N, CA, C and O atoms as CSV, one atom per row, in Angstrom:
chain,resi,resn,atom,element,x,y,z
A,1,MET,N,N,1.660,14.198,-0.696
A,1,MET,CA,C,1.550,14.986,-2.057
A,1,MET,C,C,0.522,15.514,-1.963
A,1,MET,O,O,-0.239,15.091,-1.093
A,2,MET,N,N,0.025,16.818,-2.952
A,2,MET,CA,C,-0.950,17.371,-3.033
A,2,MET,C,C,-1.057,17.205,-4.753
A,2,MET,O,O,-0.164,16.934,-5.555
A,3,GLN,N,N,-2.698,17.514,-5.004
A,3,GLN,CA,C,-2.775,17.170,-6.379
A,3,GLN,C,C,-4.251,18.211,-6.324
A,3,GLN,O,O,-5.287,18.139,-5.663
A,4,TYR,N,N,-3.625,19.414,-7.621
A,4,TYR,CA,C,-4.958,20.266,-7.840
A,4,TYR,C,C,-4.593,20.257,-9.718
A,4,TYR,O,O,-3.501,20.068,-10.254
A,5,LYS,N,N,-5.668,20.478,-10.242
A,5,LYS,CA,C,-5.392,20.235,-11.977
A,5,LYS,C,C,-4.822,19.559,-12.837
A,5,LYS,O,O,-4.927,19.588,-14.063
A,6,GLY,N,N,-4.078,18.812,-12.033
A,6,GLY,CA,C,-2.872,17.973,-12.578
A,6,GLY,C,C,-1.773,18.290,-12.019
A,6,GLY,O,O,-0.964,17.362,-12.002
A,7,TYR,N,N,-1.395,19.339,-11.507
A,7,TYR,CA,C,-0.379,19.490,-10.952
A,7,TYR,C,C,0.160,18.806,-9.018
A,7,TYR,O,O,-0.553,18.435,-8.085
A,8,ILE,N,N,1.381,18.895,-9.125
A,8,ILE,CA,C,1.377,18.055,-7.674
A,8,ILE,C,C,2.251,18.498,-6.945
A,8,ILE,O,O,3.471,18.423,-7.097
A,9,GLY,N,N,1.724,18.929,-6.209
A,9,GLY,CA,C,2.563,19.753,-4.774
A,9,GLY,C,C,3.318,18.772,-3.805
A,9,GLY,O,O,2.705,17.897,-3.193
A,10,ARG,N,N,4.764,18.967,-3.685
A,10,ARG,CA,C,5.509,18.496,-2.574
A,10,ARG,C,C,5.587,19.371,-1.289
A,10,ARG,O,O,6.080,20.499,-1.305
A,11,VAL,N,N,5.048,18.757,-0.127
A,11,VAL,CA,C,5.241,19.917,1.266
A,11,VAL,C,C,6.350,19.462,2.299
A,11,VAL,O,O,6.307,18.299,2.702
A,12,GLU,N,N,7.075,20.087,2.628
A,12,GLU,CA,C,7.695,20.440,3.782
A,12,GLU,C,C,7.159,20.835,4.620
A,12,GLU,O,O,6.091,21.401,4.391
A,13,LEU,N,N,7.851,20.677,6.561
A,13,LEU,CA,C,8.014,21.698,7.329
A,13,LEU,C,C,8.785,22.197,7.335
A,13,LEU,O,O,9.870,21.636,7.182
A,14,ASP,N,N,8.675,23.805,7.549
A,14,ASP,CA,C,10.020,24.330,7.911
A,14,ASP,C,C,9.475,24.632,9.953
A,14,ASP,O,O,8.777,25.484,10.501
A,15,ASP,N,N,10.190,23.528,10.419
A,15,ASP,CA,C,9.798,23.862,11.640
A,15,ASP,C,C,10.179,25.219,12.759
A,15,ASP,O,O,9.633,25.753,13.724
A,16,GLU,N,N,11.664,25.412,11.842
A,16,GLU,CA,C,12.205,26.773,12.757
A,16,GLU,C,C,11.267,28.151,12.648
A,16,GLU,O,O,11.062,28.910,13.596
A,17,ALA,N,N,10.863,28.278,11.614
A,17,ALA,CA,C,9.846,29.081,10.950
A,17,ALA,C,C,8.068,28.721,11.179
A,17,ALA,O,O,7.127,29.508,11.083
A,18,GLY,N,N,8.053,27.361,11.482
A,18,GLY,CA,C,6.579,27.218,11.932
A,18,GLY,C,C,5.772,27.471,10.407
A,18,GLY,O,O,4.787,28.209,10.397
A,19,ILE,N,N,6.056,27.080,9.644
A,19,ILE,CA,C,5.614,27.278,8.110
A,19,ILE,C,C,5.443,25.966,7.397
A,19,ILE,O,O,6.117,25.004,7.764
A,20,PHE,N,N,4.613,25.863,6.432
A,20,PHE,CA,C,4.432,24.268,5.480
A,20,PHE,C,C,5.052,25.029,4.363
A,20,PHE,O,O,4.650,26.172,4.142
A,21,HIS,N,N,5.936,24.535,3.684
A,21,HIS,CA,C,6.296,25.247,2.099
A,21,HIS,C,C,6.249,24.346,1.254
A,21,HIS,O,O,6.542,23.182,1.525
A,22,GLY,N,N,5.834,24.781,-0.019
A,22,GLY,CA,C,5.766,23.611,-1.259
A,22,GLY,C,C,5.759,24.434,-2.248
A,22,GLY,O,O,5.542,25.634,-2.413
A,23,GLU,N,N,6.283,22.775,-3.407
A,23,GLU,CA,C,6.188,23.218,-5.026
A,23,GLU,C,C,5.648,22.468,-5.853
A,23,GLU,O,O,5.345,21.305,-5.586
A,24,ILE,N,N,5.520,22.825,-6.580
A,24,ILE,CA,C,4.762,21.768,-7.831
A,24,ILE,C,C,5.985,21.116,-8.405
A,24,ILE,O,O,6.923,21.756,-8.879
A,25,ILE,N,N,5.912,19.566,-8.323
A,25,ILE,CA,C,6.893,18.574,-8.859
A,25,ILE,C,C,7.018,18.458,-10.192
A,25,ILE,O,O,8.111,18.217,-10.706
A,26,ASN,N,N,5.657,18.655,-11.054
A,26,ASN,CA,C,5.649,17.805,-11.934
A,26,ASN,C,C,5.751,18.712,-12.874
A,26,ASN,O,O,5.369,18.118,-13.882
A,27,ILE,N,N,6.113,20.100,-13.259
A,27,ILE,CA,C,6.721,20.510,-14.189
A,27,ILE,C,C,7.941,21.321,-14.393
A,27,ILE,O,O,8.476,21.387,-13.286
A,28,ARG,N,N,8.476,21.813,-15.052
A,28,ARG,CA,C,9.676,22.750,-15.067
A,28,ARG,C,C,9.616,23.961,-14.662
A,28,ARG,O,O,10.715,24.474,-14.454
A,29,ASP,N,N,8.633,24.655,-14.461
A,29,ASP,CA,C,8.255,25.988,-14.444
A,29,ASP,C,C,8.107,25.963,-12.904
A,29,ASP,O,O,7.443,25.045,-12.423
A,30,VAL,N,N,8.573,26.736,-12.219
A,30,VAL,CA,C,9.028,27.251,-10.666
A,30,VAL,C,C,7.788,27.829,-10.174
A,30,VAL,O,O,7.514,29.005,-10.414
A,31,ILE,N,N,7.001,27.051,-9.482
A,31,ILE,CA,C,5.941,27.366,-8.601
A,31,ILE,C,C,5.851,26.979,-7.288
A,31,ILE,O,O,5.792,25.776,-7.033
A,32,THR,N,N,5.828,27.891,-6.315
A,32,THR,CA,C,5.435,27.679,-4.655
A,32,THR,C,C,4.745,28.538,-3.806
A,32,THR,O,O,4.458,29.733,-3.866
A,33,PHE,N,N,4.536,27.606,-2.964
A,33,PHE,CA,C,3.258,27.806,-2.322
A,33,PHE,C,C,3.705,27.569,-0.304
A,33,PHE,O,O,4.708,26.993,0.118
A,34,GLN,N,N,2.759,28.126,0.429
A,34,GLN,CA,C,3.332,27.838,1.937
A,34,GLN,C,C,2.046,28.617,2.672
A,34,GLN,O,O,1.312,29.469,2.170
A,35,GLY,N,N,2.013,28.123,3.852
A,35,GLY,CA,C,0.792,28.310,4.949
A,35,GLY,C,C,1.108,27.427,5.918
A,35,GLY,O,O,1.505,26.266,5.816
A,36,SER,N,N,0.783,28.439,7.366
A,36,SER,CA,C,0.696,28.366,8.445
A,36,SER,C,C,0.090,27.038,8.598
A,36,SER,O,O,0.704,26.146,9.183
A,37,SER,N,N,-1.094,26.853,8.100
A,37,SER,CA,C,-1.919,25.384,8.868
A,37,SER,C,C,-2.093,24.804,7.866
A,37,SER,O,O,-1.470,25.312,6.934
A,38,VAL,N,N,-2.952,23.524,7.482
A,38,VAL,CA,C,-3.239,22.598,6.658
A,38,VAL,C,C,-4.206,22.985,5.435
A,38,VAL,O,O,-4.307,22.490,4.312
A,39,GLU,N,N,-5.217,24.578,6.362
A,39,GLU,CA,C,-6.060,25.168,5.235
A,39,GLU,C,C,-5.251,25.022,4.443
A,39,GLU,O,O,-5.017,24.230,3.531
A,40,GLU,N,N,-4.409,26.675,5.268
A,40,GLU,CA,C,-3.962,27.797,4.225
A,40,GLU,C,C,-3.047,26.919,3.226
A,40,GLU,O,O,-2.807,27.214,2.056
A,41,LEU,N,N,-2.703,26.073,3.740
A,41,LEU,CA,C,-1.634,25.329,2.770
A,41,LEU,C,C,-2.552,24.943,1.454
A,41,LEU,O,O,-2.460,25.412,0.319
A,42,PHE,N,N,-3.273,24.151,1.849
A,42,PHE,CA,C,-4.323,23.742,0.468
A,42,PHE,C,C,-4.902,25.159,-0.526
A,42,PHE,O,O,-4.861,25.343,-1.743
A,43,LYS,N,N,-5.466,26.060,0.669
A,43,LYS,CA,C,-5.660,27.335,-0.545
A,43,LYS,C,C,-4.375,28.081,-1.518
A,43,LYS,O,O,-4.345,28.401,-2.706
A,44,ALA,N,N,-3.257,28.194,-0.293
A,44,ALA,CA,C,-2.210,28.554,-0.920
A,44,ALA,C,C,-1.516,27.778,-2.347
A,44,ALA,O,O,-0.620,28.278,-3.027
A,45,PHE,N,N,-2.236,26.315,-2.622
A,45,PHE,CA,C,-1.861,25.595,-3.090
A,45,PHE,C,C,-2.595,25.951,-4.519
A,45,PHE,O,O,-2.180,26.150,-5.660
A,46,HIS,N,N,-4.037,25.931,-3.824
A,46,HIS,CA,C,-4.871,25.809,-5.374
A,46,HIS,C,C,-4.891,27.510,-5.762
A,46,HIS,O,O,-5.274,27.772,-6.902
A,47,GLU,N,N,-4.513,28.630,-4.899
A,47,GLU,CA,C,-4.230,29.638,-5.530
A,47,GLU,C,C,-2.933,29.875,-6.313
A,47,GLU,O,O,-2.874,30.740,-7.188
A,48,SER,N,N,-1.951,29.136,-6.003
A,48,SER,CA,C,-0.822,29.349,-6.840
A,48,SER,C,C,-0.999,28.793,-8.064
A,48,SER,O,O,-0.559,29.510,-8.962
A,49,VAL,N,N,-1.556,27.620,-8.477
A,49,VAL,CA,C,-2.107,27.001,-9.397
A,49,VAL,C,C,-2.515,27.875,-10.438
A,49,VAL,O,O,-2.198,28.109,-11.604
A,50,ASP,N,N,-3.554,28.381,-9.368
A,50,ASP,CA,C,-5.010,29.226,-10.581
A,50,ASP,C,C,-3.514,30.589,-11.094
A,50,ASP,O,O,-3.178,30.991,-12.208
A,51,ASP,N,N,-3.087,30.859,-9.989
A,51,ASP,CA,C,-2.308,32.457,-10.300
A,51,ASP,C,C,-1.083,31.888,-11.974
A,51,ASP,O,O,-0.854,32.612,-12.943
A,52,TYR,N,N,-0.693,30.830,-11.816
A,52,TYR,CA,C,-0.095,30.334,-12.776
A,52,TYR,C,C,-0.447,30.223,-14.448
A,52,TYR,O,O,0.139,30.263,-15.530
A,53,LEU,N,N,-1.951,30.040,-13.836
A,53,LEU,CA,C,-2.376,29.758,-15.347
A,53,LEU,C,C,-2.806,30.919,-15.854
A,53,LEU,O,O,-2.648,31.175,-17.048
A,54,ASP,N,N,-3.479,31.872,-14.897
A,54,ASP,CA,C,-3.701,32.909,-15.575
A,54,ASP,C,C,-2.786,33.709,-15.892
A,54,ASP,O,O,-3.054,34.754,-16.484
A,55,PHE,N,N,-1.559,33.377,-15.564
A,55,PHE,CA,C,-0.602,34.088,-15.743
A,55,PHE,C,C,0.120,34.020,-17.377
A,55,PHE,O,O,0.692,34.823,-18.115
A,56,CYS,N,N,-0.228,32.758,-17.429
A,56,CYS,CA,C,0.205,31.964,-18.782
A,56,CYS,C,C,-0.512,32.789,-19.456
A,56,CYS,O,O,-0.034,33.657,-20.186
A,57,ARG,N,N,-2.238,32.511,-19.195
A,57,ARG,CA,C,-3.140,32.839,-19.952
A,57,ARG,C,C,-3.053,34.635,-20.469
A,57,ARG,O,O,-3.224,34.999,-21.633
A,58,ASP,N,N,-2.850,35.261,-19.688
A,58,ASP,CA,C,-2.397,36.716,-19.911
A,58,ASP,C,C,-1.270,37.160,-20.560
A,58,ASP,O,O,-1.156,38.327,-20.935
A,59,ARG,N,N,-0.430,36.317,-20.720
A,59,ARG,CA,C,0.673,36.346,-21.584
A,59,ARG,C,C,0.659,35.892,-22.578
A,59,ARG,O,O,1.519,36.448,-23.260
A,60,GLY,N,N,0.003,34.930,-23.274
A,60,GLY,CA,C,-0.638,34.483,-24.486
A,60,GLY,C,C,0.260,33.047,-24.705
A,60,GLY,O,O,0.505,32.488,-25.774
A,61,GLU,N,N,0.684,32.624,-23.270
A,61,GLU,CA,C,1.745,31.448,-23.559
A,61,GLU,C,C,1.244,30.193,-23.170
A,61,GLU,O,O,0.368,30.188,-22.305
A,62,ALA,N,N,1.599,29.227,-23.601
A,62,ALA,CA,C,0.688,27.785,-22.506
A,62,ALA,C,C,1.101,27.386,-21.337
A,62,ALA,O,O,2.251,27.723,-21.059
A,63,PRO,N,N,0.735,26.996,-20.842
A,63,PRO,CA,C,1.376,26.398,-19.132
A,63,PRO,C,C,1.905,25.313,-19.474
A,63,PRO,O,O,1.624,24.517,-20.370
A,64,ASP,N,N,2.969,25.334,-18.433
A,64,ASP,CA,C,3.716,23.462,-18.669
A,64,ASP,C,C,2.929,22.597,-17.901
A,64,ASP,O,O,2.621,22.621,-16.709
A,65,LYS,N,N,2.706,21.949,-18.670
A,65,LYS,CA,C,2.032,21.003,-18.620
A,65,LYS,C,C,2.337,19.848,-18.108
A,65,LYS,O,O,3.415,19.490,-18.582
A,66,PRO,N,N,1.788,18.850,-17.141
A,66,PRO,CA,C,2.551,17.569,-16.594
A,66,PRO,C,C,3.276,17.053,-17.899
A,66,PRO,O,O,2.954,17.242,-19.072
A,67,PHE,N,N,4.105,16.506,-17.494
A,67,PHE,CA,C,4.845,15.576,-18.214
A,67,PHE,C,C,4.570,14.678,-19.574
A,67,PHE,O,O,3.746,13.764,-19.614
A,68,SER,N,N,5.507,15.146,-20.825
A,68,SER,CA,C,4.919,14.260,-22.315
A,68,SER,C,C,5.028,13.034,-22.303
A,68,SER,O,O,4.461,12.548,-23.281
A,69,GLY,N,N,5.657,12.034,-21.423
A,69,GLY,CA,C,6.037,11.279,-21.287
A,69,GLY,C,C,6.884,10.794,-22.080
A,69,GLY,O,O,6.560,9.748,-22.643
A,70,GLN,N,N,8.201,11.378,-22.370
A,70,GLN,CA,C,9.005,10.980,-23.551
A,70,GLN,C,C,10.473,11.590,-22.580
A,70,GLN,O,O,10.665,12.803,-22.496
A,71,PHE,N,N,11.267,10.744,-22.010
A,71,PHE,CA,C,12.808,11.691,-21.940
A,71,PHE,C,C,13.815,11.394,-22.788
A,71,PHE,O,O,13.434,10.566,-23.615
A,72,VAL,N,N,14.852,11.694,-22.922
A,72,VAL,CA,C,16.061,11.153,-22.925
A,72,VAL,C,C,17.047,11.028,-22.043
A,72,VAL,O,O,17.142,11.785,-21.076
A,73,THR,N,N,17.819,10.132,-22.268
A,73,THR,CA,C,18.869,9.447,-20.826
A,73,THR,C,C,20.376,8.900,-21.909
A,73,THR,O,O,20.307,8.184,-22.908
A,74,ARG,N,N,21.713,9.551,-21.261
A,74,ARG,CA,C,22.263,8.734,-21.457
A,74,ARG,C,C,23.481,7.982,-20.722
A,74,ARG,O,O,24.272,8.215,-19.809
A,75,ILE,N,N,23.180,6.915,-21.661
A,75,ILE,CA,C,23.664,5.625,-20.480
A,75,ILE,C,C,25.357,4.978,-21.457
A,75,ILE,O,O,25.750,5.389,-22.548
A,76,SER,N,N,25.710,4.404,-20.982
A,76,SER,CA,C,27.159,3.455,-21.675
A,76,SER,C,C,26.673,2.591,-22.522
A,76,SER,O,O,25.746,1.797,-22.365
A,77,PRO,N,N,27.695,2.881,-23.914
A,77,PRO,CA,C,26.924,1.171,-24.793
A,77,PRO,C,C,26.598,0.199,-24.083
A,77,PRO,O,O,25.524,-0.370,-24.280
A,78,GLU,N,N,27.624,-0.271,-22.920
A,78,GLU,CA,C,27.623,-1.569,-22.638
A,78,GLU,C,C,26.175,-1.879,-21.800
A,78,GLU,O,O,25.456,-2.879,-21.823
A,79,LEU,N,N,26.080,-0.920,-21.238
A,79,LEU,CA,C,24.576,-0.576,-20.317
A,79,LEU,C,C,23.661,-0.987,-21.603
A,79,LEU,O,O,23.081,-2.067,-21.714
A,80,HIS,N,N,23.635,0.329,-22.780
A,80,HIS,CA,C,22.292,-0.153,-23.861
A,80,HIS,C,C,22.456,-1.304,-24.352
A,80,HIS,O,O,21.425,-1.798,-24.810
A,81,ARG,N,N,23.673,-2.110,-24.450
A,81,ARG,CA,C,23.378,-3.409,-25.032
A,81,ARG,C,C,23.013,-4.427,-24.147
A,81,ARG,O,O,22.376,-5.331,-24.689
A,82,GLN,N,N,23.234,-4.565,-22.877
A,82,GLN,CA,C,22.698,-5.232,-21.322
A,82,GLN,C,C,21.173,-5.089,-21.404
A,82,GLN,O,O,20.533,-6.023,-20.920
A,83,LEU,N,N,20.284,-3.761,-22.100
A,83,LEU,CA,C,19.010,-3.763,-21.580
A,83,LEU,C,C,18.149,-4.535,-22.868
A,83,LEU,O,O,17.181,-5.296,-22.841
A,84,HIS,N,N,19.021,-3.936,-24.080
A,84,HIS,CA,C,18.673,-4.446,-25.230
A,84,HIS,C,C,18.573,-6.004,-24.897
A,84,HIS,O,O,17.480,-6.552,-24.749
A,85,ILE,N,N,19.513,-6.525,-24.814
A,85,ILE,CA,C,19.311,-7.985,-24.434
A,85,ILE,C,C,18.154,-8.562,-23.925
A,85,ILE,O,O,17.350,-9.366,-24.396
A,86,ALA,N,N,18.260,-7.859,-22.641
A,86,ALA,CA,C,17.184,-8.107,-21.066
A,86,ALA,C,C,15.963,-7.992,-22.080
A,86,ALA,O,O,15.407,-9.070,-22.292
A,87,ALA,N,N,15.485,-6.980,-22.690
A,87,ALA,CA,C,14.026,-6.497,-23.005
A,87,ALA,C,C,13.800,-7.520,-23.999
A,87,ALA,O,O,12.582,-7.695,-24.049
A,88,SER,N,N,14.605,-8.544,-25.100
A,88,SER,CA,C,14.381,-9.322,-25.920
A,88,SER,C,C,14.364,-10.634,-25.406
A,88,SER,O,O,13.454,-11.427,-25.651
A,89,ILE,N,N,15.512,-10.931,-24.577
A,89,ILE,CA,C,15.024,-12.145,-23.464
A,89,ILE,C,C,13.059,-12.329,-23.030
A,89,ILE,O,O,12.326,-13.317,-22.988
A,90,SER,N,N,12.837,-10.972,-22.799
A,90,SER,CA,C,11.109,-11.170,-22.162
A,90,SER,C,C,10.651,-10.881,-23.295
A,90,SER,O,O,9.514,-11.014,-22.842
A,91,GLY,N,N,10.509,-10.671,-24.106
A,91,GLY,CA,C,9.865,-10.692,-25.950
A,91,GLY,C,C,9.526,-9.394,-25.988
A,91,GLY,O,O,8.559,-9.262,-26.738
A,92,LYS,N,N,9.923,-8.244,-25.463
A,92,LYS,CA,C,9.542,-6.835,-25.323
A,92,LYS,C,C,10.122,-6.346,-26.058
A,92,LYS,O,O,11.047,-6.968,-26.580
A,93,SER,N,N,9.825,-4.919,-26.458
A,93,SER,CA,C,10.512,-3.765,-27.266
A,93,SER,C,C,11.401,-3.247,-25.810
A,93,SER,O,O,11.225,-3.216,-24.592
A,94,LEU,N,N,12.134,-2.989,-26.515
A,94,LEU,CA,C,13.102,-1.981,-25.168
A,94,LEU,C,C,12.202,-0.824,-24.510
A,94,LEU,O,O,12.033,-0.712,-23.296
A,95,ASN,N,N,11.875,-0.325,-25.087
A,95,ASN,CA,C,11.006,0.982,-24.653
A,95,ASN,C,C,9.939,0.107,-23.219
A,95,ASN,O,O,10.177,0.013,-22.015
A,96,ALA,N,N,9.004,-0.294,-23.884
A,96,ALA,CA,C,8.384,-1.714,-23.338
A,96,ALA,C,C,8.948,-1.913,-21.964
A,96,ALA,O,O,8.292,-1.415,-21.049
A,97,TRP,N,N,10.368,-2.737,-21.570
A,97,TRP,CA,C,10.561,-3.303,-20.771
A,97,TRP,C,C,11.116,-2.058,-19.964
A,97,TRP,O,O,11.119,-2.122,-18.734
A,98,ILE,N,N,11.480,-1.183,-20.465
A,98,ILE,CA,C,12.209,0.101,-19.779
A,98,ILE,C,C,11.222,0.340,-18.884
A,98,ILE,O,O,11.299,0.195,-17.664
A,99,ALA,N,N,10.026,0.818,-19.699
A,99,ALA,CA,C,8.724,1.571,-18.871
A,99,ALA,C,C,8.387,0.602,-17.934
A,99,ALA,O,O,7.727,1.124,-17.036
A,100,ASP,N,N,8.575,-0.691,-17.748
A,100,ASP,CA,C,7.925,-1.807,-16.801
A,100,ASP,C,C,8.717,-2.148,-15.904
A,100,ASP,O,O,8.420,-2.801,-14.903
A,101,GLN,N,N,10.152,-1.587,-16.296
A,101,GLN,CA,C,11.767,-1.469,-14.986
A,101,GLN,C,C,11.242,-0.285,-13.845
A,101,GLN,O,O,11.003,-0.314,-12.637
A,102,LEU,N,N,11.200,0.714,-14.859
A,102,LEU,CA,C,10.941,2.040,-14.142
A,102,LEU,C,C,9.446,1.729,-13.352
A,102,LEU,O,O,9.400,2.273,-12.249
A,103,GLN,N,N,8.626,1.210,-13.597
A,103,GLN,CA,C,7.107,1.385,-12.942
A,103,GLN,C,C,7.733,0.351,-11.751
A,103,GLN,O,O,6.952,0.747,-10.885
A,104,ILE,N,N,8.241,-0.289,-11.306
A,104,ILE,CA,C,8.657,-1.354,-10.498
A,104,ILE,C,C,9.402,-0.125,-9.309
A,104,ILE,O,O,9.087,0.242,-8.177
A,105,ALA,N,N,10.309,0.165,-10.085
A,105,ALA,CA,C,11.177,1.214,-9.248
A,105,ALA,C,C,10.632,2.023,-8.674
A,105,ALA,O,O,10.939,2.217,-7.498
A,106,VAL,N,N,9.532,2.858,-9.354
A,106,VAL,CA,C,8.675,3.726,-8.263
A,106,VAL,C,C,7.852,3.203,-7.484
A,106,VAL,O,O,7.599,3.721,-6.397
A,107,ASN,N,N,7.092,1.698,-8.037
A,107,ASN,CA,C,6.718,1.239,-6.775
A,107,ASN,C,C,7.122,0.422,-5.510
A,107,ASN,O,O,6.446,-0.157,-4.659
A,108,VAL,N,N,8.614,0.597,-5.706
A,108,VAL,CA,C,9.165,0.104,-4.625
A,108,VAL,C,C,9.635,1.481,-4.020
A,108,VAL,O,O,9.740,1.500,-2.794
A,109,THR,N,N,9.849,2.312,-4.516
A,109,THR,CA,C,10.196,3.761,-4.039
A,109,THR,C,C,9.149,3.970,-3.257
A,109,THR,O,O,9.425,3.772,-2.074
A,110,SER,N,N,7.764,4.379,-3.504
A,110,SER,CA,C,6.659,4.588,-3.256
A,110,SER,C,C,6.340,3.610,-1.920
A,110,SER,O,O,5.872,4.145,-0.916
A,111,ALA,N,N,6.546,2.493,-1.933
A,111,ALA,CA,C,6.347,1.990,-0.693
A,111,ALA,C,C,7.172,1.972,0.432
A,111,ALA,O,O,6.874,1.568,1.557
A,112,ALA,N,N,8.619,2.610,-0.093
A,112,ALA,CA,C,9.860,2.679,0.959
A,112,ALA,C,C,9.504,4.220,1.858
A,112,ALA,O,O,10.091,4.670,2.842
A,113,GLN,N,N,8.612,4.650,1.282
A,113,GLN,CA,C,8.564,6.039,1.827
A,113,GLN,C,C,8.001,6.259,3.133
A,113,GLN,O,O,7.002,5.591,3.397
A,114,PRO,N,N,8.441,7.071,4.020
A,114,PRO,CA,C,7.932,6.679,5.744
A,114,PRO,C,C,6.476,7.323,5.377
A,114,PRO,O,O,6.068,7.580,4.245
A,115,ILE,N,N,5.745,7.532,6.707
A,115,ILE,CA,C,4.495,7.966,7.093
A,115,ILE,C,C,4.789,9.204,7.817
A,115,ILE,O,O,5.709,9.039,8.618
A,116,VAL,N,N,4.323,10.358,7.797
A,116,VAL,CA,C,4.771,11.350,8.600
A,116,VAL,C,C,3.786,11.581,9.807
A,116,VAL,O,O,2.586,11.818,9.671
A,117,ARG,N,N,4.488,11.477,11.069
A,117,ARG,CA,C,3.281,11.238,11.804
A,117,ARG,C,C,3.446,12.740,12.457
A,117,ARG,O,O,4.339,13.434,11.971
A,118,ASN,N,N,2.682,13.275,13.485
A,118,ASN,CA,C,2.703,14.605,14.115
A,118,ASN,C,C,3.602,14.191,15.635
A,118,ASN,O,O,3.457,13.188,16.335
A,119,GLN,N,N,4.291,15.036,15.772
A,119,GLN,CA,C,5.304,14.600,16.717
A,119,GLN,C,C,4.728,14.094,18.213
A,119,GLN,O,O,5.485,13.374,18.866
A,120,ASP,N,N,3.895,14.315,18.576
A,120,ASP,CA,C,2.841,13.944,19.718
A,120,ASP,C,C,2.130,12.959,19.489
A,120,ASP,O,O,1.321,12.684,20.375
A,121,SER,N,N,2.156,12.098,18.278
A,121,SER,CA,C,1.434,11.121,17.819
A,121,SER,C,C,2.215,9.810,18.660
A,121,SER,O,O,3.285,10.101,19.194
A,122,LYS,N,N,1.777,8.551,18.781
A,122,LYS,CA,C,2.797,7.638,19.896
A,122,LYS,C,C,2.652,6.474,18.748
A,122,LYS,O,O,1.674,6.066,18.122
A,123,ARG,N,N,3.893,6.151,18.738
A,123,ARG,CA,C,4.069,4.841,17.946
A,123,ARG,C,C,3.445,3.912,18.212
A,123,ARG,O,O,3.162,3.603,19.369
A,124,LYS,N,N,3.066,3.205,17.081
A,124,LYS,CA,C,1.906,2.026,17.186
A,124,LYS,C,C,2.669,0.840,17.524
A,124,LYS,O,O,3.570,0.296,16.885
A,125,GLN,N,N,2.186,0.554,18.564
A,125,GLN,CA,C,3.369,-1.240,18.920
A,125,GLN,C,C,2.257,-2.296,18.664
A,125,GLN,O,O,1.033,-2.269,18.788
A,126,PRO,N,N,3.096,-3.181,18.283
A,126,PRO,CA,C,3.182,-4.419,17.591
A,126,PRO,C,C,1.663,-4.966,18.153
A,126,PRO,O,O,1.206,-4.622,19.243
A,127,LYS,N,N,1.213,-5.560,17.536
A,127,LYS,CA,C,-0.321,-6.186,17.922
A,127,LYS,C,C,0.469,-7.373,18.709
A,127,LYS,O,O,1.675,-7.515,18.505
A,128,LYS,N,N,-0.203,-8.192,19.580
A,128,LYS,CA,C,-0.366,-9.044,20.375
A,128,LYS,C,C,-1.061,-10.667,19.467
A,128,LYS,O,O,-2.063,-10.874,18.782
A,129,THR,N,N,0.036,-11.488,19.912
A,129,THR,CA,C,-0.684,-12.642,18.625
A,129,THR,C,C,-1.144,-13.278,19.589
A,129,THR,O,O,-2.197,-13.808,19.235
A,130,GLY,N,N,-0.905,-13.495,20.598
A,130,GLY,CA,C,-1.395,-14.127,21.848
A,130,GLY,C,C,-0.300,-15.417,21.860
A,130,GLY,O,O,-0.628,-16.124,22.813
A,131,LYS,N,N,0.850,-15.988,21.185
A,131,LYS,CA,C,1.521,-16.511,21.565
A,131,LYS,C,C,3.188,-16.367,22.806
A,131,LYS,O,O,3.889,-15.423,23.170
A,132,LYS,N,N,3.188,-17.365,22.983
A,132,LYS,CA,C,4.530,-17.153,23.914
A,132,LYS,C,C,5.237,-16.918,23.555
A,132,LYS,O,O,5.236,-17.396,22.421
A,133,THR,N,N,6.317,-16.236,23.771
A,133,THR,CA,C,7.943,-16.415,23.415
A,133,THR,C,C,8.810,-16.728,24.164
A,133,THR,O,O,8.860,-16.169,25.260
A,134,LYS,N,N,9.629,-17.577,23.862
A,134,LYS,CA,C,10.819,-17.724,25.009
A,134,LYS,C,C,11.768,-17.079,24.923
A,134,LYS,O,O,12.566,-17.195,23.992
A,135,LYS,N,N,11.936,-15.940,26.242
A,135,LYS,CA,C,12.664,-15.216,26.279
A,135,LYS,C,C,14.280,-15.539,26.474
A,135,LYS,O,O,14.381,-15.798,27.673
A,136,SER,N,N,15.290,-15.621,26.005
A,136,SER,CA,C,16.536,-16.267,25.807
A,136,SER,C,C,17.329,-15.571,27.385
A,136,SER,O,O,17.251,-14.519,28.021
A,137,GLU,N,N,18.009,-16.754,27.484
A,137,GLU,CA,C,18.940,-16.089,28.750
A,137,GLU,C,C,20.587,-15.690,28.227
A,137,GLU,O,O,21.246,-16.450,27.517
A,138,PRO,N,N,21.017,-14.535,28.663
A,138,PRO,CA,C,22.292,-13.754,27.977
A,138,PRO,C,C,23.137,-15.383,28.281
A,138,PRO,O,O,22.841,-16.438,28.843
A,139,LYS,N,N,24.407,-14.781,27.486
A,139,LYS,CA,C,25.112,-15.942,26.917
A,139,LYS,C,C,26.029,-15.587,27.707
A,139,LYS,O,O,26.156,-14.439,28.134
A,140,ARG,N,N,26.970,-16.816,28.058
A,140,ARG,CA,C,28.112,-16.514,29.296
A,140,ARG,C,C,29.329,-17.471,28.634
A,140,ARG,O,O,29.072,-18.457,27.944
A,141,ASN,N,N,30.566,-17.067,28.920
A,141,ASN,CA,C,31.708,-17.578,28.446
A,141,ASN,C,C,31.586,-18.639,29.566
A,141,ASN,O,O,31.590,-18.418,30.777
A,142,ALA,N,N,31.476,-19.835,28.937
A,142,ALA,CA,C,32.177,-21.304,29.256
A,142,ALA,C,C,33.335,-21.238,29.886
A,142,ALA,O,O,33.863,-22.348,29.943
A,143,SER,N,N,34.111,-20.172,30.513
A,143,SER,CA,C,35.691,-20.206,30.454
A,143,SER,C,C,35.845,-20.979,32.207
A,143,SER,O,O,36.956,-21.226,32.677
């Protein structure tokens, strides 16, 4: 992830074309950028955000800001009831309880994100602890 002036960019590698391409993910407007090196990618990211802000200013429009903190979601009445009960049991408002649960989900998801490595890098080998482990013999049928 990349961040500039409050805008967050997500980047992917197009290995067939040999370029990085990215987009701003924390607004509704579509802003993209690309580069063939990390340096070019950062430069294109910054230029795309700056161009977007200039474009909005020239048109007299407010740029789409990163999220307001409010969203509407539709769920079943039964799930709504269950959420209300869970929030009440915890002594929190429904909004506070849901915000806590969403933060937990984000933390779990973020922790599970794979680390991107260069294809040339070697996989890390586990550290040796000095403890010897007994190798098990293959099991044989006792027939």
